[in-house]
N, C-alpha and C positions, 0 to 999 in steps of 0.2 A: 167441535162440531156439535150442534144440539139438535135433536129432533123431538117433535111433540109427538107422543103416542098416548091416545086416549086421555088427552088433558095433562099429562105428566111430562116433565123434561126428562130425556134420556141423553146423558152425556157420553160421547165417545172421546175416548183420549186418542190422540194422534201419537204414533211412536216418536220418541224423542230422536232429534237429529244427532247423528254420531259425533262426537268431538273431533276436531282435526287430527288429534294425536292419534285417536283411535283409526281414524281413516288411513292415516299414513302408516300405522302399524299393520292394518290389514293388507294394505298394498304391498308392503314389503314382505309380508307372508306369502302371498300370492306370487309375487316375483320369484321368492325362493323356491317354491314349489314347481313354478314353471322351469326354472333352470335346473332343477333337479331332474325334472323329467326329460329334458333336452339332453342332460349329461348321462342319464340311465341308459339310453341306447348306446352311446358312445363307449362307456364303461363296460357294457355287456359284451360289445364287439372286441375291445382291446384285451378284455380279461380272456374271451374264448380264443382268440388269436395267440396269447401267450399259452393257453392251455395245449392248444394244437402242436405249437412249436416245441413246448417242453416235452409233450408226448411222443411227437413223431418226427421233430425237426423241421416241420414246415406247416404253413398254414394255406391251404389252397381254397380259393372262393367256393368250389363245389363242397367242400367239408365244412365251411363255415354255414353255408345254405342249410346242407343237412342237419347240422347241430341245432341251428335256430328255426328249423323248420319252416323256412320262408324260400322264395323263388330265387334263383341266382341273380336276376336284374335287380333285385331288391338289395342284395349284397353288394353288388357292383356300385350301385348308387352310394351305399354307405362307405364303401372303400375309397371312392372317389372324395368324399367329404373327409374321411380320417386323414387321407393323403394331403389334402388342402390344409388340414390343421397340424400338419408335420407328425402325425402320431404313427404313420406307417410309411412303408416304402414297397412299392411295387412296380414291377414290369409287365408289359402285356404277357398273357398266357403264362405267368409265372407265379410262384408263391408269394405269399404276402409276408412281411417281416416288420416288427416294430421298430421305431425310432427309440432312442434313449427316453424321450418324452412319453412315447407310447408305453414302454416297458413300465416306467415309472408310475404310470396312470393305472395300468393293469395290476401292479403290486399293491397300490392304494387300496384299489377296488376289493381286491381278494383280502386284505387286512380288515377292511370294513366288514365284509361278508364273514370273515371267521370270528370276529367279535360279537356280532349279532347272533350268529349260529350258536356261538358258546353260551351267550346269555340266555337264549331261548331254551338250550338244552338244561342249563342249570335252573331254570324255573319249572322244568317238568315236560316241557314240549317234547314230542317223539322226535327221532332223528329225521325221519322223512320230512315231517312238516317243518321242523327247524330249517332244515336246508331250504325247502321251497320258499318258506317266509322270509328267510334271511335274503334269499334272492331280490325280493322287492324292497325290503326295508333299507337294505344297505345303502341305497342311493338317496335317501329321504332323511335319514337321522343326522343330527348335528354332532360335531366334535365332542361337545360337553356331554351329550347323551351317551355318545359311544364310550367316553372315558367312565362313566358311571356303569354301563353294561359291562366292560371289562372288569372293573373293580367288583361288582356283583358276582359276576362269573367265577373270579378267581376266589372269592370268599366261600362260594358254594362247592368249589372243586377241591 
């Protein structure tokens, strides 16, 4: 685009169109982030359910709601989804239990959290901050990055 300003040509360059490969790469990245966000809530629920079962033998919806700081109807909606995905079993007015797939997902989520937290601690992040940051990061970090985090944390420890 060329404009004339006081008799002089002023050329403004238009941004270059991204290549098809760049567009596909970006779309793939955004899809991965959306999937990680979707799975984040699922993983948080199954991990919490596993913790409640391990600590007290059962996971009741009221306890899940209290720990997550959400209303019981919110928990019930998610529990229905987890049951549809065969991650939990539940009978009306009873505790929630993990299926084998739910337990495996909870353990994998816990493993990822522990690796990220150990890495953050190894680089000098304080324990409370490392625990809180790991809670969000564990869902978004790739296996490749996790392996590097784990290696670096072992080297530092």
